N, C-alpha and C positions, 0 to 999 in steps of 0.2 A: 709692770709688765716690760720686759725687754723691749728697746726699740727694734730690734729685728722679729718682733713677735707680733701676730695681729690675728684679727678674728675676719673667716670668710664664709660665707654662705656656699655651699657647692653642692648643688644637685639637691637642694632643701634639706642639707645637712650642715649646722655651724660647726666650724672645725677651726680649731686653734692651731694657726701655721707659725713655725717657729724656725728661721733659717739658722743652719750651724755651720760648721766646718766638717762636713760629713760626705760621703762618698753617694749614699743614695737615699732614697726616700723611706721614711719608716713612720708606720701610722699605729697609734694606740688607741684603744678606746677604754674609757675609763667609767665608773657608775655614774657619773655626772658631765662627760665632757667627751669630744672626740678631738685627740692631737696628732699633729703631723709634723715632723722633723725632715727639714729638705735643705740640701745642699745650696748654697748661695748662688750656684750657677742656673738653679731650676727656675722656670720661668712658671707662670700662673697656667699656662695650656698643659705644660707638663705635670703639674700639680693635678688639675683636674682629669687628665688621662688616668694618673695614679688613683684616684680617688673613683673614676669610673668603674676600674679594673676592679676593685677592691668592694665595691659598694654592697654587693650580696653580704660579704663578711662583716662588715661596719653594722648592716642591719641585724645580724644574725648577734654579732656580739651586744648591740643595744637591746636587743629583746631578752635576752639573757639577762642584764642587769635587773633590767624592769622586772622581769618575773622572780627576780631574786629579792628585791625590794619588797614586792606585794606579798613574797612569801614570808619574808622575815617580820612582817605584821600581823601573821598567822600562826607562826612556829618558830620555837627556839631550839637550836641543836646543841646538844651536850654529848659531848665524846661520841660523836657520830650517830647518836639516835635523835629523832625529831619527836618534839613536845609540843602541843597544841597550846598556844597562849590563851589563858582565861583570866581575864580583869572583873574584878568585883571589889565592892565597896567594903572596906574593913568594918568587922562587926564589933572589934574591941579595941577600936581607933588606935591601932597599931598599923604602919608601913612594913610590907614584908612580904617575901615570895617563897614559893616551895613547892616541889613535885609531888603532887597526889594524884593516882590514880591514872598514872600516864599521861597527866596534864601538870602544864607549868602554871600554876596559880600564882596571882600578884592581887593583893589584898592593898588597896588604896585608901589612905587616910589623908596625907599632906603633901608626901612627895609624888614626883611624877612617875610614870611608869618606866620612863628610862632609867631614872636615878636607882629606883629600886631593883630592877633587872640588873645593872652594871654592880651594883653593890653585893647582889646576890652571887652574881658570876665570879668576881673579885674574891669572896669569900670561898666559895667553891674551889675555885683554880689554885686558891693556896693551898687548900687542903691535899690536893692531888699533887700539886708541884713538889710540897714538902714531903709527901710518901715516898714519891720518885726520888727525890735527892736522899732520902734515908736507904732507900734501897739501893742505890749506887754508890753511897759514901764509902763504904769498905773497901770498894775498888780503886775508887778515884784517891782517897785519903788525903783530901785538901778542906779547909776550913772555907767555909761559904759565910761571907761576914755579912751579906746582905743579897735578900730576894726581892727584887722589886716587879710587880705585874703592872703592865700599862698596855694600852693600844697602841700599836706600831703599823706602821704602812707599808714598810718595805722587807721587812724581816721578821721571822718567827722568834728570835732571841739572839742576846749578845752577851758579852762577858768581858770584864776587865780582870784579866790574871792576876796583875798585880796587886790590885786593890781588894781581889776577892768576891768581886760584886758579879752578880748575874742578873739579867733581865729577862725576863719572859712576855711573848705576847699574850693580852687576854683572849684573843681571838684561839689561842690554842684549843681552849676549854671547848671548842665546836669539833675538834678532829678525834677520829679513833685514839683509843688508849696506845695502842703500839706507836704511830705516830708522835704523840705527845712523850711518851719515853725515848724515843729516839731523840727530840730537840733536847730533850731535859739532860740526857747523857752527852750528847753534842756540846752543850756549853759548860757542862762540868768537866768535859776532858779537856776544855779549853785552859783550864786551871792548872793544867800539868804542862800541856804544849800549846802555846800562844797562838801558833798559825797551823797552816791545813798542811801539814807537811808529811812525811812518811810514817813517822813515830805517831803522830796523830791517829790517822786512820789505822794503825796496827793497833792502837789502844781501842779503839772502836770496834775493830774485828773479834778482839779476844774477849770484849764484854758482850758484845750485841754481833754475833755472826752474819745475821742478816741484815745489819745496817744498811747495806748499799740499797736493798729493795726498799727499805723505809722511806731513805733518803731521795730515791727517786718519787716514791708516792707523793711525800710531803711537798718536793719541790714542784712536781705536776700540779698540785692543788693550789701552790702559791698565788699564781697568776689570777685565778678565779676567787681568792678569799681575802687577798689584802687591798 
């Protein structure tokens, strides 16, 4: 922990306070913590007043993440649709998962529920991502030398245009297909235009005329998803 960062309990809430070279106080509520960035000039009284002013919002966000965590134990979301999770002992001594009768069935033998679920998610995500890459390949016409799927905390995807590498967030599998399409095309377009310049967005618009609506939707979801 940095020297200018400390944990304090304010109005019954444990908050990580970090002093920075900024002009105003900034609050962030994460799934497992509440963080506050404050200017060096801010006093403890300033911080307490700011927390008190925003305490209703803090509690609302904490409740949201608590409900989300509880929900994630009961359901899994695939392409925007929820499936009830049903865990059962494997009858054929194999660890596997499948969607059957509108339920996500996990058959346990040796591995944990988390490992089986993530293995299944990566398999399905790769199938979907590769199908979309094939769909857009004629329009992009650039070789993808590596597609990696992993959990990311701050972005939906990334691209190394020089090496031809694309990385996609495993959590994309939860989102509706039209948003997954946008992210895949966005990263593929970077193989031609490395930055977010006018030509980059012109290419997106040519291939996906409603890309702005999809972009707004996926960006709106990112704060509650990553």
